[in-house]
MIROKOL-637753 format. One record per residue: residue number from 1; residue in three letters; chain; x, y, z of N, C-alpha, C, CB in turn. Coordinates in steps of 0.001 Angstrom, whole numbers, plus 524288, in hexadecimal, padded with zeros to 5 digits. Glycine has a CB too. Example, Ala and Ser with C-alpha at 12.3 -4.5 7.8 and 13.67 -1.06 7.14 Angstrom:
BEGIN
<drenmi pos="1" code="ala" unit="A" n_X="83386" n_Y="7E9C6" n_Z="81E78" ca_X="8300C" ca_Y="7EE6C" ca_Z="81E78" c_X="83390" c_Y="7F31C" c_Z="81E78" cb_X="82C2C" cb_Y="7EE87" cb_Z="82356"/>
<drenmi pos="2" code="ser" unit="A" n_X="83232" n_Y="7F736" n_Z="81BA8" ca_X="83566" ca_Y="7FBDC" ca_Z="81BE4" c_X="83264" c_Y="8001E" c_Z="81EBE" cb_X="83704" cb_Y="7FDAA" cb_Z="8165D"/>
This chain:
BEGIN
<drenmi pos="1" code="met" unit="A" n_X="80250" n_Y="7F92E" n_Z="8017B" ca_X="7FFA4" ca_Y="7FFDC" ca_Z="7FF4C" c_X="80482" c_Y="805A8" c_Z="801DD" cb_X="7F70A" cb_Y="80115" cb_Z="803D5"/>
<drenmi pos="2" code="asp" unit="A" n_X="80390" n_Y="80937" n_Z="7FC6A" ca_X="805FA" ca_Y="80C3E" ca_Z="7FC0D" c_X="802AF" c_Y="80F01" c_Z="7FAB1" cb_X="80997" cb_Y="80BCE" cb_Z="7FA1A"/>
<drenmi pos="3" code="ala" unit="A" n_X="80695" n_Y="815EA" n_Z="7FA16" ca_X="802B7" ca_Y="81B23" ca_Z="7FB6D" c_X="7FDF5" c_Y="81AB4" c_Z="7F8FE" cb_X="804E5" cb_Y="820B1" cb_Z="7F98D"/>
<drenmi pos="4" code="ser" unit="A" n_X="80265" n_Y="81A49" n_Z="7F348" ca_X="7FE50" ca_Y="81A6C" ca_Z="7EEDA" c_X="7F66B" c_Y="818DD" c_Z="7F0AE" cb_X="80141" cb_Y="81503" cb_Z="7EA3B"/>
<drenmi pos="5" code="phe" unit="A" n_X="7F6DC" n_Y="812D5" n_Z="7F0C7" ca_X="7F265" ca_Y="8117A" ca_Z="7F154" c_X="7EF12" c_Y="81513" c_Z="7F5B4" cb_X="7F2D5" cb_Y="80C20" cb_Z="7F257"/>
<drenmi pos="6" code="leu" unit="A" n_X="7F1EC" n_Y="81542" n_Z="7FAFC" ca_X="7F086" ca_Y="8196C" ca_Z="7FF14" c_X="7F06F" c_Y="81B37" c_Z="80040" cb_X="7F024" cb_Y="81AA1" cb_Z="80117"/>
<drenmi pos="7" code="ala" unit="A" n_X="7F117" n_Y="82056" n_Z="7F984" ca_X="7ECA1" ca_Y="8240F" ca_Z="7F6ED" c_X="7EA06" c_Y="82310" c_Z="7F332" cb_X="7EDF7" cb_Y="82831" cb_Z="7F55C"/>
<drenmi pos="8" code="ala" unit="A" n_X="7E97E" n_Y="82109" n_Z="7EE6B" ca_X="7E3B1" ca_Y="82024" ca_Z="7ED86" c_X="7E09B" c_Y="81B5A" c_Z="7F0EB" cb_X="7E328" cb_Y="81EDF" cb_Z="7E772"/>
<drenmi pos="9" code="ser" unit="A" n_X="7E27E" n_Y="81A31" n_Z="7F339" ca_X="7DE56" ca_Y="81610" ca_Z="7F6F0" c_X="7D7A6" c_Y="81643" c_Z="7F82F" cb_X="7E077" cb_Y="8168A" cb_Z="7FCA0"/>
<drenmi pos="10" code="tyr" unit="A" n_X="7D61A" n_Y="81F5C" n_Z="7F83B" ca_X="7D368" ca_Y="81F8A" ca_Z="7F975" c_X="7D22B" c_Y="82452" c_Z="7F5DD" cb_X="7D384" cb_Y="81EBB" cb_Z="7FDFD"/>
<drenmi pos="11" code="ser" unit="A" n_X="7CCB6" n_Y="8257C" n_Z="7F585" ca_X="7C9DA" ca_Y="82755" ca_Z="7F110" c_X="7CB13" c_Y="82D9D" c_Z="7F0BF" cb_X="7C37A" cb_Y="825EE" cb_Z="7F1B7"/>
<drenmi pos="12" code="ala" unit="A" n_X="7CB16" n_Y="82DDF" n_Z="7F51E" ca_X="7CD6E" ca_Y="8378C" ca_Z="7F4D2" c_X="7D12A" c_Y="837B7" c_Z="7F64B" cb_X="7CA9D" cb_Y="83DA3" cb_Z="7F930"/>
<drenmi pos="13" code="ser" unit="A" n_X="7D3A3" n_Y="83519" n_Z="7F2A0" ca_X="7D974" ca_Y="8358A" ca_Z="7F246" c_X="7DC72" c_Y="83A87" c_Z="7F3DD" cb_X="7DAC6" cb_Y="834A1" cb_Z="7ED16"/>
<drenmi pos="14" code="phe" unit="A" n_X="7D82A" n_Y="83D95" n_Z="7ED65" ca_X="7DC59" ca_Y="8436B" ca_Z="7F0A8" c_X="7D7F5" c_Y="8478A" c_Z="7F383" cb_X="7E09D" cb_Y="8486D" cb_Z="7EA92"/>
<drenmi pos="15" code="leu" unit="A" n_X="7D6BD" n_Y="845B7" n_Z="7F6B0" ca_X="7D573" ca_Y="84A08" ca_Z="7FC03" c_X="7D9AE" c_Y="84B88" c_Z="80172" cb_X="7D020" cb_Y="84745" cb_Z="7FF1B"/>
<drenmi pos="16" code="ser" unit="A" n_X="7DE4E" n_Y="8462A" n_Z="7FF90" ca_X="7E3A4" ca_Y="845D1" ca_Z="80525" c_X="7E5B2" c_Y="84C8C" c_Z="8038C" cb_X="7EB16" cb_Y="83F00" cb_Z="803B8"/>
<drenmi pos="17" code="pro" unit="A" n_X="7E53F" n_Y="84C2B" n_Z="7FDC9" ca_X="7E98F" ca_Y="85200" ca_Z="7FCD1" c_X="7E6C2" c_Y="85739" c_Z="7FEE2" cb_X="7EAF7" cb_Y="85369" cb_Z="7F559"/>
<drenmi pos="18" code="ile" unit="A" n_X="7E0E8" n_Y="85622" n_Z="7FBFF" ca_X="7DD30" ca_Y="85BDF" ca_Z="7FDA3" c_X="7DD50" c_Y="85BDF" c_Z="802D4" cb_X="7D68F" cb_Y="85C38" cb_Z="7FBDE"/>
<drenmi pos="19" code="leu" unit="A" n_X="7DD9E" n_Y="85860" n_Z="8056E" ca_X="7DAEA" ca_Y="85939" ca_Z="80CA7" c_X="7E045" c_Y="85B69" c_Z="81033" cb_X="7D865" cb_Y="85150" cb_Z="81066"/>
<drenmi pos="20" code="val" unit="A" n_X="7E617" n_Y="856A5" n_Z="80D55" ca_X="7E987" ca_Y="85C92" ca_Z="80F79" c_X="7EA71" c_Y="85F76" c_Z="80E8E" cb_X="7ECB8" cb_Y="85D9D" cb_Z="81083"/>
<drenmi pos="21" code="tyr" unit="A" n_X="7EA4D" n_Y="86373" n_Z="809CA" ca_X="7EA4A" ca_Y="869EA" ca_Z="809BF" c_X="7E5BD" c_Y="86A02" c_Z="80DE5" cb_X="7E8BE" cb_Y="86D80" cb_Z="80315"/>
<drenmi pos="22" code="thr" unit="A" n_X="7E26E" n_Y="8683E" n_Z="80D4C" ca_X="7DD20" ca_Y="86CA7" ca_Z="8107C" c_X="7DF76" c_Y="86A42" c_Z="813DD" cb_X="7D57D" cb_Y="86CAB" cb_Z="8101A"/>
<drenmi pos="23" code="ile" unit="A" n_X="7E27B" n_Y="86713" n_Z="817DF" ca_X="7E2C0" ca_Y="86626" ca_Z="81D16" c_X="7E73C" c_Y="869F3" c_Z="81DA1" cb_X="7E383" cb_Y="86019" cb_Z="81EFC"/>
<drenmi pos="24" code="gly" unit="A" n_X="7EC91" n_Y="86BAD" n_Z="81A91" ca_X="7EEEC" ca_Y="86B30" ca_Z="81CA3" c_X="7F060" c_Y="87301" c_Z="81A44" cb_X="7F1B7" cb_Y="86567" cb_Z="81C3F"/>
<drenmi pos="25" code="trp" unit="A" n_X="7EEAE" n_Y="874B2" n_Z="81859" ca_X="7ED21" ca_Y="87889" ca_Z="81590" c_X="7E8EF" c_Y="87CF5" c_Z="8184B" cb_X="7EB1D" cb_Y="875F4" cb_Z="81120"/>
<drenmi pos="26" code="ile" unit="A" n_X="7E4F6" n_Y="87AAB" n_Z="81482" ca_X="7E03C" ca_Y="87CE0" ca_Z="8146D" c_X="7DD7A" c_Y="87E72" c_Z="81B5B" cb_X="7DCBE" cb_Y="8785C" cb_Z="810D4"/>
<drenmi pos="27" code="leu" unit="A" n_X="7DBCC" n_Y="87966" n_Z="81AAE" ca_X="7DA1B" ca_Y="878CF" ca_Z="8232E" c_X="7DE44" c_Y="87E18" c_Z="82680" cb_X="7DDE3" cb_Y="86F81" cb_Z="8272F"/>
<drenmi pos="28" code="pro" unit="A" n_X="7E1C9" n_Y="87C82" n_Z="825A2" ca_X="7E738" ca_Y="880F4" ca_Z="8281F" c_X="7E63A" c_Y="88620" c_Z="82614" cb_X="7EE1F" cb_Y="87F65" cb_Z="825CB"/>
<drenmi pos="29" code="ile" unit="A" n_X="7E573" n_Y="887AE" n_Z="821A1" ca_X="7E4AE" ca_Y="88BE2" ca_Z="82182" c_X="7E10C" c_Y="8906C" c_Z="82304" cb_X="7E52E" cb_Y="88B94" cb_Z="81EDC"/>
<drenmi pos="30" code="ala" unit="A" n_X="7DC55" n_Y="88ACD" n_Z="8223C" ca_X="7D4DB" ca_Y="88E4A" ca_Z="8241A" c_X="7D5A9" c_Y="88CD8" c_Z="827F2" cb_X="7CDC5" cb_Y="88C8A" cb_Z="821E3"/>
<drenmi pos="31" code="thr" unit="A" n_X="7D6DD" n_Y="888DD" n_Z="82A9B" ca_X="7D66C" ca_Y="88BA5" ca_Z="831A1" c_X="7DA6A" c_Y="88FC7" c_Z="83296" cb_X="7D7F2" cb_Y="886BE" cb_Z="83708"/>
<drenmi pos="32" code="phe" unit="A" n_X="7DEFC" n_Y="88F5B" n_Z="83223" ca_X="7E44F" ca_Y="892F4" ca_Z="83303" c_X="7DFA1" c_Y="898E9" c_Z="83372" cb_X="7EA6A" cb_Y="892BC" cb_Z="82C08"/>
<drenmi pos="33" code="ala" unit="A" n_X="7DCAE" n_Y="89B47" n_Z="82C78" ca_X="7DBEF" ca_Y="89E58" ca_Z="82975" c_X="7D77E" c_Y="8A112" c_Z="82FC7" cb_X="7D9CB" cb_Y="89BEA" cb_Z="8229A"/>
<drenmi pos="34" code="phe" unit="A" n_X="7D406" n_Y="89ADD" n_Z="82EBB" ca_X="7CCB5" ca_Y="89E6C" ca_Z="83120" c_X="7D25F" c_Y="8A05D" c_Z="835FA" cb_X="7C39C" cb_Y="89814" cb_Z="834FE"/>
<drenmi pos="35" code="met" unit="A" n_X="7D5A2" n_Y="89C86" n_Z="83AD8" ca_X="7D5EA" ca_Y="89F89" ca_Z="841A0" c_X="7D8D3" c_Y="8A436" c_Z="840D1" cb_X="7D997" cb_Y="89BBE" cb_Z="84706"/>
<drenmi pos="36" code="leu" unit="A" n_X="7DB4E" n_Y="8A428" n_Z="83BE2" ca_X="7DEAF" ca_Y="8AA51" ca_Z="83AFA" c_X="7DA51" c_Y="8AE51" c_Z="83B96" cb_X="7E1DD" cb_Y="8AB5E" cb_Z="83419"/>
<drenmi pos="37" code="ile" unit="A" n_X="7D7B7" n_Y="8AE08" n_Z="838AB" ca_X="7D468" ca_Y="8B27E" ca_Z="8379A" c_X="7CEB5" c_Y="8B2F7" c_Z="83B47" cb_X="7D315" cb_Y="8B20D" cb_Z="83174"/>
<drenmi pos="38" code="tyr" unit="A" n_X="7CF2E" n_Y="8AD08" n_Z="83EE7" ca_X="7CBE9" ca_Y="8AC88" ca_Z="845E7" c_X="7CE8E" c_Y="8AFE2" c_Z="84803" cb_X="7CC48" cb_Y="8A6A4" cb_Z="84A2E"/>
<drenmi pos="39" code="ile" unit="A" n_X="7D359" n_Y="8B0EB" n_Z="849CB" ca_X="7D67E" ca_Y="8B008" ca_Z="84CE8" c_X="7D77C" c_Y="8B6A6" c_Z="84CF4" cb_X="7DAD3" cb_Y="8AB82" cb_Z="84B69"/>
<drenmi pos="40" code="glu" unit="A" n_X="7D85B" n_Y="8BA43" n_Z="8490E" ca_X="7D888" ca_Y="8BD00" ca_Z="844F1" c_X="7D3B0" c_Y="8C3B7" c_Z="84868" cb_X="7D5B8" cb_Y="8B80C" cb_Z="83E94"/>
<drenmi pos="41" code="arg" unit="A" n_X="7CF41" n_Y="8C073" n_Z="848FC" ca_X="7CBB0" ca_Y="8C1D5" ca_Z="848FB" c_X="7CABE" c_Y="8C751" c_Z="84F36" cb_X="7C8E4" cb_Y="8BC56" cb_Z="84856"/>
<drenmi pos="42" code="glu" unit="A" n_X="7C646" n_Y="8CD31" n_Z="84EEF" ca_X="7C9C0" ca_Y="8CE64" ca_Z="8514E" c_X="7C6C3" c_Y="8CC48" c_Z="854F0" cb_X="7CBF3" cb_Y="8D327" cb_Z="8513F"/>
<drenmi pos="43" code="asp" unit="A" n_X="7BFC9" n_Y="8CB9B" n_Z="85321" ca_X="7BD79" ca_Y="8C6D1" ca_Z="8593D" c_X="7BDB7" c_Y="8C09C" c_Z="85828" cb_X="7B597" cb_Y="8C79B" cb_Z="85AFA"/>
<drenmi pos="44" code="ile" unit="A" n_X="7BFA5" n_Y="8BF4C" n_Z="85C67" ca_X="7BE36" ca_Y="8BA0A" ca_Z="85B96" c_X="7B933" c_Y="8B6C2" c_Z="85E55" cb_X="7C2AA" cb_Y="8B7A0" cb_Z="85CDE"/>
<drenmi pos="45" code="ala" unit="A" n_X="7B683" n_Y="8B8DB" n_Z="8629C" ca_X="7B5CE" ca_Y="8B727" ca_Z="8635E" c_X="7B021" c_Y="8B916" c_Z="8654A" cb_X="7B92F" cb_Y="8B595" cb_Z="86467"/>
């Protein structure tokens, strides 16, 4: 059992690179942008 068999063994094999970029780049950028906007507001509470 080699790596090419494991990569092609499930039908949504295209989903893995999409999730890597989503979790690694898009989610942290969105989180940090929201937190920056939130903490820089004049009236937090």
